[in-house]
LOKOL-199986 format. One record per residue (C-alpha): y, z, x. Coordinates in steps of 0.1 Angstrom, whole numbers, plus 2048, in hexadecimal, padded with zeros to 3 digits. Each point is the difference from the previous one (the first is absolute). Layout:
<pts>
YZX ...
</pts>
This chain:
<pts>
94B81488E 7F88097DC 7DE8007EF 8077DE7EE 8057EF822 7E081180E 7ED7F37E2 80D7DD806 7F0800822 7E18107F2 7FE7E47E6 8057E581A 7E880E81B 7E58127EC 7FF7F77DC 8027DA807 7DD80280F 7F08107E1 7F17EF7E2 8167F47E4 7F481C7EA 80781B81A 8237F2806 8078017DB 7F38247FD 81380E81E 8207EE7F8 7FE80D7DD 7FC82480C 81F7FB816 8167EF7E6 7F78167E2 7FA82280F 80D805824 81F7EA803 81380E7E2 800822810 8007FA826 8097DC808 82380880D 7F8820812 8027FE826 7DE805811 80D81E813 8098117DF 7DE7FD7F0 7F1823803 7E48137EF 81880B7E4 80A7DC7F6 7DB7F6800 7F681D7EA 81D7F87E8 7F37DC7FF 7DD80D7F7 80E8167E5 8137E37F1 7E17EA800 7EC81B7EF 81B8047E6 7FD7DB7F9 7DC8067F5 7F07EE81C 7DC809808 7F881681F 7F07E1810 81F7EB7FB 81781B80E 7E880381D 8027DA807 8268007FE 80381D819 7E67F0816 8157E0801 81F813809 7EE81281C 7F37DE80E 8247F27FF 80D81E814 7E37FE819 8077DC807 825807803 7F881981C 7E77E8810 81B7E4800 81A81880E 8187FE7E2 803826803 7F181B815 7F08147E4 7F08187FA 7EE7F47E1 80381C7E6 7E08127F8 7FA8037DB 7E58097E7 7EE7E47EE 7F38057DC 7DB8077FD 7EC7EE7E6 7DD7F47F9 8037DE7F0 7DC7F5806 7EF7EE7E4 7DD80D7FA 7F77ED7E0 7E27E9804 7EC7EC7E7 7DD8077F4 7E87E4802 8037FA7DB 826800802 7FF7E781D 7E97E97EC 8188037E2 81E7F7816 7EE7E2810 7F47F37DE 8238027F3 80F7EE81E 7E57E57FD 80D7F67DE 8247FF80D 7FF7F2824 7E47F4816 81680681E 8088257F7 7DB8067F6 7F67F5824 81D813811 7F78207EE 7DB7FD807 8087F8825 816820801 7E48157F1 7E77F3819 815802820 81981C7FB 81C7EB80D 8258097F9 8127E97E8 8167F281C 7E17F9816 7F07EC7E4 8207ED7F7 8067F5824 7DC7F9809 7FC7DE811 7E17EB802 7FE803826 7FB8267FC 7E07FB7ED 7E07FB815 7E57F57E7 7E67FE81C 803825808 80A80A7DC 81F81180C 8267FE7FD 81A80981A 81D8137F4 8207FD815 8228117FF 7F581C7E9 81581C7F1 7F881781E 8007E381A 7DB803806 7EC7E07FE 7DD8037F2 7E17ED7F6 7F38047DD 7DC7F67F6 7FA7EB7E1 7E58087E8 7F17E57EB 81A8027E4 81D7FF818 7F07E4814 7FC7EB7E0 8268047F9 80A7F8824 7E97E2801 80F7F37DF 82480380B 7FB7F2823 7F57E17EF 81E7FF7E8 81B80C818 8147ED81B 80480D824 8268057FC 7FE8157E1 7F18237F9 7DC8007F4 80980A7DC 8197E57FC 7F57E77E6 8147E27F2 82080D80F 7FB8227F1 7FC820814 7EE81D7F0 81C819806 8187EB7EC 7EC8067E1 7F9825803 8098037DB 7DE7F17F8 7EF81E811 8188197F0 7F97F07DE 7DB803805 803825809 8158057E0 7E67EE7EB 7E581880E 81681E7F6 7FB812821 82480D801 80580A7DC 80F8237FF 800803827 82280F80B 7F8807825 8047E0814 7E580C818 7E77FE7E4 80A7DD7F4 7EA7E2807 8117E6815 7F37E6819 7FE81A81B 7E78137EA 7E77E580A 80280B824 7FB8247F6 7E27F67EB 7F07EE81D 80481F816 7F58187E4 7E17ED7F8 7F57FF825 805826804 7EE8077E0 7E27EC80C 7FE81681F 8117EA81B 81181481B 8268067FD 8067F3823 7F07DF7F8 8137FD7DF 820807813 7F87E5819 7FB7E77E4 82180A7F0 8127FD821 80C8247FF 81180B820 7F88257FB 7E18107F1 8178167EC 8087E37EA 7DB7FB7F8 7FA8257F9 8107FC7DE 7DE7F27F5 7EC81D80D 7FF8117DF 7EC7E37F2 7E280A815 7FE8267FE 7DB800807 8017ED821 80681F815 7E28127F0 7EA7E1805 80B7FD824 7F882480A 7DF7FF7EC 7F47E4817 80081881E 7DE80C80D 7F48227F4 7F981481F 7F98237F4 7DE811806 7E57F37EA 80F7DD800 7EF7E2810 81580281F 7EE804821 80481C819 7F8825804 80E8167E5 81681E808 7F48237FB 
</pts>
């Protein structure tokens, strides 16, 4: 069996259960980056050398380290499934993955957030509400776009988030601003459509409105590094950054964000450099001459 046949089974048995966006992304990685180089190669002939040659070719195409990583990761998943389904005995080649730090750290100041919301308000009521909701909840874009009315509990002022990026369901509290948005759209929406689906229009279909508002605000003028560019995901980082700056514990912020590992939340630690000093300063002073009780040592 060659790699093309193995991918055919992977497409049928694995990709078919993913979202439409995930299917499109993974299929694109296969068609554009992996198949031209390895499609006709027998599984038993795919060794470390061939994979490293693929990596070199992808890098020479000018792909980002993250894209190269995702392509190699897809290849590894196909090979693992091929062994699991007994198409060949293996072993699966061991190869080095590219290292990169693609995390976005840009967040908005309060004045920038107000500027963005004011701009959106003049362009689209829907996007004004969606952006405000994102700032107040820290939800991922996909979580907002797919949010259904049954996930919102107005009585307890919470929303239940299912089928998340890391497969961990979570409950997110609503503050007054987020509650007002949720209450408004529950009234306007229908049970069979996502919450932010108005007059046959889903927010995600009109992302250009948000992008245009960002351009109008001038946030990305002269910014070359994509990690520093303002996009919709910046609203999630803003939510987290504001909480950390106001002194809330990283563990709690990570729980609200739905982080699976505290390491993901630690990217915000630099925003509260004084928290450690404040924490240790709260401990009781026990040296001689303090107000502690007990017999002093001599």
